[in-house]
N, C-alpha and C positions, 0 to 999 in steps of 0.2 A: 504494498498499500505503500499511497505517495510521502513522504515526510514534509508535502501541505497539511495533506489532512489530521497528518500528529499533532502537528502546531499550531492548526483553531483552533482541535476540538483538547490540546493543550493552552489553549485562550478560554474558551468556553467553559471549563470547568470553575474556573473561578465563580460565572455569576447563572452556569448552567440550569442548580435549584430554583432559587428565584424567581428565574423569568420563562423557563421550559415545562419547569415543573409541575406550575398549576397550567400551568394551557394544551398541556399535554395531559395531566392526569383523569382525565374522563374514557380517554381509549388506552391507558395503564391500568384500569379496574375495568374495561369494559377485556381485555383481551385474558388481564387470569381469568374470569369467568370465562371466557369461553374455553379458555383451557383443560378447564374440569382436571384440575389436579388431581392425581391420585394416589392412596399411601404406599411407598418405596421408589416412584416412577423416578428417573432420573433426567433432568432438564438443564440443556443448555440455551444458556440467554446470551446472542450473538450481538455485541455493542452492546454491554450492559453500563456501562456511561457511569455515574456517580449513582449506579447499585438502586432508586430510585424505588425500582421495583420490589426487589430482594426481601422486604419483610413479608412483603402477602404470600412467597412460599411458605409450606405448612414444613414441622421442622420431619417429620418424620418421611422428607423427598430427599432426593440428594442433587442441587444446583449448584452447578455449572457457569460462572460468568467471564464472557472474554471483554478484551477490546483492546486496540490501536494506540489507545492513549493512556500515556504510566501516570500523569497526573487525576484522566479522569477518575483512571480505578484507587486513585490513591482514597480519595474520596467515598465510593461506594465499599474500600477498606474498613475506614474510619466509623462506616451504617455498621456496617456487619459486627465489628468489637461493640458498635454501643446497642445491639440489639439483641448482641447473643446471637450470631448464626451462627452455628456451628456444621449445618449444612452448606455451611457454601464455601464455594471455593470459587478464588480468583486470578487469572491469569493473563498478562503482556499476551495477545497473539492478533495476527492478519489474520481476518475469519476467510479474507480469500483464498487461504494457503495454512489450513489447520491440521495441529499433529495428534488428531483422537481418532481414533482403529474408525475402523466401518462400520457404523450399525450402534453405534453407541447410547446412542438418546432415544427416551420414547418420546419424548420431545422437545422442538427446539421454533425459539423463537426469536425473531429478528424485526428489533423498533425503529423506526428513522432510520434504517443502515442501508438499504435497496438501491437509494438515487444520492447515496452521499460516496459511498465505493467507489475507486476507478474500473469496476470491472465487475457491473450485476451480476451479467450471464456465471462468470467464471466462482462470484460470491455466496450464489443461487447452488451452484452445483457442487460446491463440499459441504452448503448447510443439508442440501438432500445421503450425500455419501455418510454421514456423519450420523442419522436420523437412521430409527430402525424402518426397515422395510416396512413394517408397520405402527409405525410411527405414526405424530404429526408432526407439519410444520405449519406456523403463524406467523402471518408476516403482517405486520403494520404501517404504515407508510403515507405520508403525505402524496397526494392524488390529482390536488388541484380542482376547481371552482369547474360546473356545468355550466356556467355561463361563457358563450363561446367566441365572446369578446374577452374575456376577461384571459381564459384559460388560451388564446394566440397573446395577448402578453405576457403570460406567465412561461409561454414558449421562447418569448421572445428574450426573455431579460435569465431566460436559464445558464447558458454560460456568467452569470457573476451570482446566480446562487449557488451558484456549482464552484467558485474561487472564496465566497465566503464560509463554504462548509453545509449549506443547506438543504442542498443538491441539485441534482440537475431532473430536468424530464425526461421519461422513459417510458416506457409501456413496458408493464407489468404482465400486463395477458399474454402480452410473447414470449416475453422473457417468462414465464409458467412453462408455457407450449412447447418452448423448446429444452426449457430443464423436462418436461416429464410430470411437472406434477398437477393435478387433478383437483380443480375448487369441491373446495365441503360444503362450504358456506364462508359468510361475508355478510359484514354489516358498515356506515359510516360512522363512523368516530370524531370527538372531539368540534372544537371554533366550526358550525355551520357547516358540520360534516366534513372536515376538509382533510380527513385524512381517509385507508381504508383502512380496514383488519380483513384478515380471510384466513380460512382454516384450509390447508391444504396434503394434501399425501400423492404417493409418488401412483401414480395412473397403474393399474394393472394390464391395459388395454395396449401400452408401450414401455418399448424396449430401457 
């Protein structure tokens, strides 16, 4: 992953909770409820950031959080200690090249990650690889506005948004098809439904 992204999120680490924490709260809780986490499941949170969602996971699960920014993970580590989250492990790792074995996790969630990584397709393939064949994958990401004029404007400013770490315009449905992931359910979340929450899994009909 580019050094630029590391630098951007190292900067955001100091303001992330105060600014983005409340804005994305609805999506965070919606994602947790959609995941329907069960006892003894292993969960991977890709792009765990400052660990805002970590206190939600039951202590009878095993949760692994990864992020490219050590500064973000330092904030998450403080939450882990404060809430005594002994079932949580945190690691600095590139989401597009994870060190986990194939078929490791029951559930994988990537929140506000796919639009900011340099190679979204490679990252999705890695997420699919480390998730168990019968497991579930959850994608929570900004999808833009349904208003055609605003949507065109967002595409126009996409290069700028990418530079400041707020994500670039992508065709998520196309990426999921290319990764052979089928959508099981989805919902619009956060302010004005600007984010899309998707539950998907490997398609049994595609190689």
